[in-house]
C-alpha positions as a Python dict, from the first residue, in 0.01 Angstrom:
ca = {
    (1, 'M'): (0, 0, 0),
    (2, 'P'): (-82, 329, 174),
    (3, 'I'): (-211, 300, 531),
    (4, 'A'): (-541, 471, 445),
    (5, 'I'): (-622, 203, 187),
    (6, 'V'): (-527, -80, 423),
    (7, 'S'): (-741, 74, 697),
    (8, 'A'): (-1037, 113, 464),
    (9, 'L'): (-1005, -248, 345),
    (10, 'L'): (-979, -376, 700),
    (11, 'A'): (-1279, -173, 813),
    (12, 'A'): (-1485, -301, 519),
    (13, 'A'): (-1381, -660, 587),
    (14, 'L'): (-1484, -628, 950),
    (15, 'G'): (-1811, -465, 855),
    (16, 'A'): (-1716, -159, 1054),
    (17, 'A'): (-1758, 101, 784),
    (18, 'T'): (-2131, 159, 794),
    (19, 'P'): (-2285, 501, 753),
    (20, 'S'): (-2514, 458, 1055),
    (21, 'A'): (-2242, 340, 1293),
    (22, 'T'): (-2188, 573, 1584),
    (23, 'P'): (-1853, 610, 1758),
    (24, 'A'): (-1992, 401, 2045),
    (25, 'D'): (-2098, 126, 1799),
    (26, 'E'): (-1755, 137, 1641),
    (27, 'Q'): (-1586, 114, 1980),
    (28, 'L'): (-1805, -183, 2077),
    (29, 'R'): (-1726, -361, 1750),
    (30, 'Q'): (-1354, -301, 1802),
    (31, 'Q'): (-1373, -439, 2157),
    (32, 'I'): (-1558, -749, 2033),
    (33, 'D'): (-1304, -795, 1754),
    (34, 'A'): (-1023, -772, 2010),
    (35, 'Y'): (-1190, -1032, 2234),
    (36, 'L'): (-1255, -1265, 1942),
    (37, 'G'): (-896, -1224, 1826),
    (38, 'S'): (-743, -1322, 2157),
    (39, 'I'): (-556, -1646, 2121),
    (40, 'D'): (-411, -1746, 2456),
    (41, 'T'): (-621, -1530, 2686),
    (42, 'P'): (-972, -1649, 2764),
    (43, 'I'): (-1222, -1367, 2804),
    (44, 'P'): (-1412, -1402, 3133),
    (45, 'A'): (-1792, -1404, 3122),
    (46, 'A'): (-1805, -1079, 3320),
    (47, 'R'): (-1612, -896, 3048),
    (48, 'W'): (-1847, -1024, 2776),
    (49, 'K'): (-2150, -921, 2982),
    (50, 'A'): (-2000, -578, 3047),
    (51, 'L'): (-2014, -502, 2672),
    (52, 'G'): (-2383, -424, 2707),
    (53, 'A'): (-2700, -457, 2503),
    (54, 'G'): (-2537, -396, 2164),
    (55, 'A'): (-2303, -695, 2183),
    (56, 'P'): (-2550, -978, 2103),
    (57, 'A'): (-2642, -841, 1759),
    (58, 'I'): (-2277, -802, 1660),
    (59, 'L'): (-2187, -1147, 1794),
    (60, 'A'): (-2485, -1303, 1615),
    (61, 'A'): (-2381, -1147, 1284),
    (62, 'I'): (-2025, -1277, 1323),
    (63, 'A'): (-2143, -1625, 1424),
    (64, 'R'): (-2370, -1652, 1119),
    (65, 'D'): (-2116, -1516, 870),
    (66, 'A'): (-1965, -1809, 679),
    (67, 'R'): (-1690, -1576, 552),
    (68, 'E'): (-1556, -1535, 906),
    (69, 'L'): (-1283, -1764, 1034),
    (70, 'P'): (-1430, -2072, 1204),
    (71, 'S'): (-1243, -1984, 1525),
    (72, 'R'): (-1402, -1637, 1535),
    (73, 'R'): (-1746, -1781, 1467),
    (74, 'T'): (-1697, -2037, 1744),
    (75, 'K'): (-1589, -1772, 1993),
    (76, 'A'): (-1884, -1555, 1891),
    (77, 'V'): (-2128, -1841, 1960),
    (78, 'E'): (-1958, -1911, 2294),
    (79, 'A'): (-1994, -1543, 2384),
    (80, 'L'): (-2361, -1545, 2281),
    (81, 'G'): (-2410, -1830, 2526),
    (82, 'V'): (-2280, -1598, 2796),
    (83, 'V'): (-2446, -1268, 2703),
    (84, 'G'): (-2774, -1406, 2570),
    (85, 'G'): (-2991, -1155, 2393),
    (86, 'G'): (-3290, -1170, 2164),
    (87, 'E'): (-3153, -1388, 1889),
    (88, 'A'): (-2881, -1576, 2078),
    (89, 'A'): (-3079, -1899, 2117),
    (90, 'Q'): (-3196, -1884, 1754),
    (91, 'V'): (-2838, -1846, 1628),
    (92, 'A'): (-2724, -2136, 1848),
    (93, 'R'): (-3012, -2350, 1718),
    (94, 'E'): (-2923, -2270, 1357),
    (95, 'L'): (-2555, -2345, 1399),
    (96, 'S'): (-2604, -2662, 1604),
    (97, 'G'): (-2788, -2816, 1311),
    (98, 'K'): (-2568, -2698, 1027),
    (99, 'D'): (-2295, -2887, 853),
    (100, 'A'): (-2015, -2687, 1011),
    (101, 'S'): (-1692, -2754, 1195),
    (102, 'F'): (-1708, -2965, 1509),
    (103, 'A'): (-1595, -2673, 1725),
    (104, 'L'): (-1868, -2443, 1593),
    (105, 'R'): (-2143, -2702, 1633),
    (106, 'A'): (-2022, -2802, 1981),
    (107, 'A'): (-2012, -2436, 2089),
    (108, 'A'): (-2366, -2388, 1958),
    (109, 'V'): (-2493, -2696, 2142),
    (110, 'E'): (-2325, -2587, 2466),
    (111, 'A'): (-2465, -2235, 2425),
    (112, 'L'): (-2814, -2382, 2399),
    (113, 'G'): (-2753, -2552, 2733),
    (114, 'R'): (-2691, -2212, 2890),
    (115, 'L'): (-2960, -2021, 2701),
    (116, 'L'): (-3265, -2244, 2701),
    (117, 'P'): (-3471, -2349, 3000),
    (118, 'P'): (-3453, -2724, 3073),
    (119, 'S'): (-3811, -2768, 2950),
    (120, 'E'): (-3708, -2658, 2597),
    (121, 'L'): (-3366, -2815, 2580),
    (122, 'E'): (-3462, -3171, 2492),
    (123, 'A'): (-3667, -3055, 2192),
    (124, 'A'): (-3372, -2847, 2073),
    (125, 'L'): (-3098, -3106, 2125),
    (126, 'A'): (-3268, -3438, 2051),
    (127, 'P'): (-3249, -3381, 1672),
    (128, 'V'): (-2877, -3305, 1700),
    (129, 'M'): (-2815, -3600, 1931),
    (130, 'K'): (-2998, -3837, 1699),
    (131, 'G'): (-2918, -3691, 1360),
    (132, 'A'): (-2567, -3544, 1355),
    (133, 'A'): (-2332, -3732, 1123),
    (134, 'Q'): (-2040, -3705, 1366),
    (135, 'A'): (-2057, -3915, 1682),
    (136, 'R'): (-1865, -3651, 1874),
    (137, 'V'): (-2131, -3388, 1795),
    (138, 'R'): (-2400, -3631, 1910),
    (139, 'A'): (-2202, -3691, 2229),
    (140, 'V'): (-2173, -3318, 2305),
    (141, 'A'): (-2549, -3285, 2258),
    (142, 'A'): (-2603, -3579, 2495),
    (143, 'E'): (-2372, -3433, 2757),
    (144, 'T'): (-2534, -3090, 2735),
    (145, 'L'): (-2878, -3245, 2766),
    (146, 'A'): (-2765, -3456, 3063),
    (147, 'R'): (-2619, -3153, 3242),
    (148, 'H'): (-2883, -2890, 3168),
    (149, 'G'): (-3198, -3069, 3056),
    (150, 'P'): (-3486, -3194, 3266),
    (151, 'K'): (-3411, -3491, 3492),
    (152, 'D'): (-3601, -3731, 3269),
    (153, 'A'): (-3378, -3636, 2972),
    (154, 'C'): (-3128, -3897, 3086),
    (155, 'A'): (-3362, -4165, 2954),
    (156, 'T'): (-3323, -4009, 2608),
    (157, 'V'): (-2945, -3994, 2654),
    (158, 'R'): (-2926, -4359, 2757),
    (159, 'A'): (-3142, -4461, 2461),
    (160, 'Q'): (-2903, -4276, 2230),
    (161, 'V'): (-2602, -4451, 2381),
    (162, 'D'): (-2772, -4786, 2326),
    (163, 'A'): (-2838, -4692, 1962),
    (164, 'E'): (-2475, -4598, 1896),
    (165, 'A'): (-2222, -4827, 1733),
    (166, 'P'): (-2005, -4999, 1996),
    (167, 'N'): (-1700, -4796, 1882),
    (168, 'D'): (-1880, -4467, 1952),
    (169, 'R'): (-2025, -4545, 2295),
    (170, 'A'): (-1710, -4439, 2482),
    (171, 'R'): (-1771, -4081, 2362),
    (172, 'Y'): (-2076, -4071, 2589),
    (173, 'H'): (-1888, -4130, 2913),
    (174, 'R'): (-1927, -3768, 3027),
    (175, 'A'): (-2297, -3765, 2944),
    (176, 'L'): (-2358, -4087, 3137),
    (177, 'T'): (-2153, -3959, 3430),
    (178, 'A'): (-2364, -3641, 3437),
    (179, 'C'): (-2678, -3856, 3440),
    (180, 'E'): (-2546, -4059, 3734),
    (181, 'K'): (-2493, -3738, 3934),
    (182, 'R'): (-2855, -3632, 3895),
}
């Protein structure tokens, strides 16, 4: 296949070929794609933040796109938790409640812990902690709430542990440890 066709297909698949995209937009998208494609090299928070004000919208679009690889969506949500932005918390809320992979949901829950003030965190995470089908998703929500929520959130965490099946209670060790440190 000629290189021009492959390039055009790749650009279309990445959503890069838009008539309104400026060279700076294109360069930002390429940098984000490179960061999301890194396998063995974690991208430090400072590098995500250095991408600027245009990054959150691109990351949000990738995180919401079910056609994207789950690993790219997960990394996009993790990055949103670092860079924030107008719709970062909304994207994390949406993905924390969806029937998605564990990694994506866990990343969304952890992003909420970084994005929301403690006063809003319990309202956002209690439905996940109480309603997620997977115990490990519930446990991540409990740990995030214990670490970042208001001090009285540990009562909610402990109540959830008591409501869990005996086999699932061990998953809450980190949450309970975080509550003990408060």
